[in-house]
N, C-alpha and C positions, 0 to 999 in steps of 0.2 A: 216695856221691856224690849231690848234690841232683838232678841231671838224671835219673839212673837211678831214684831213688825217685819223682820226679814222673811219669816215664813209666810206671812200674809202677802208680802210683795212677790214672793216666789209663786204662790198660788195664782195671783193676778197675772203674772208673766206667763205662766203655763196656760192660763185661759186665753191670753192674747195670742200665743203661739197657735193654739187650737183654732182660734177664730181666723187667723191668717191662712191656715192650712185648709179651712173649709171653703175659702173663696175659689171661684172658678179660675180666676187669674191670680196666682199667688204673687204677692209683692215680696220678692226675694230680699230686697233691701230691708224691709221691715222685719222679715223673718230673721235675717242675720243679726239685726239689732237686738231683737228679743232673745235669740239664742245666746248671744254674748252676755246679755244681762242675766239670763238664767244661770249661766256658768258662774258669773260673779256672785250671784246670790247664794248658790249652792256652796261655793267655797267659803263665803262669809259665814253661812249658817253652820257648816261643818266645823269651822274653827271654834265655835262656841260649845260643841258637844264633847262628851267624854267618848272614849274608844268604843264602848258597847253601843251607845246611841248613834255614834257616827257610822258604824257598820250597818245598823238597821236602817238608818236614813238613806245611806248610799244605795243599799239594795233596792229600796222602794223607788228612789229617783232613777235608778238604772232602768226599771220597768218603764217609767214614763219616757225616758230618753230613747229607749228602743222603739216605743210606739211612735214618737216624733220622727225618728230616723226612717222608719218604714213608710210613714206618710210622705216625708220629704222625698224619698227615693221614688215613690209613685209619681209625684209631680215632676221630678227631674226626667223620669222615663217618658212621661207624656210630652214634656217640652222637647225632648230629644227626638221623639217621633214626629212631632209637628215641624221641627226644624228640618228633618230629613225630607219630609214631604215638600216643604218650601223649596229646598235646594233642588230636588228632583224636578219640580215644576219649572224652576228658573232655568235649569239646563235644557229642558224641552223647549221652552220659549226662545232660548238663545239660538236654537237650530233654525228658527224662522228668520233670523236677521240676515 
């Protein structure tokens, strides 16, 4: 059944996103690919549901989405801090030239 295979693929994609986010160095290219696939699968699955099931499914997936957004924001903040340290160090070494 199409709905079951789509839902299975969504679960696998969510697991892949979680795995990418657990890495010390996040592969943002892979993350972007999985997030785009996740969006496509959610839309495909929701098109198969009636209005009541669609609303229930959407509210559950929204919880997952917010979890991913929080984790992604943490990684972006960390990357931003690392970049700021790098730029600061580069400016300091430029003074020695």
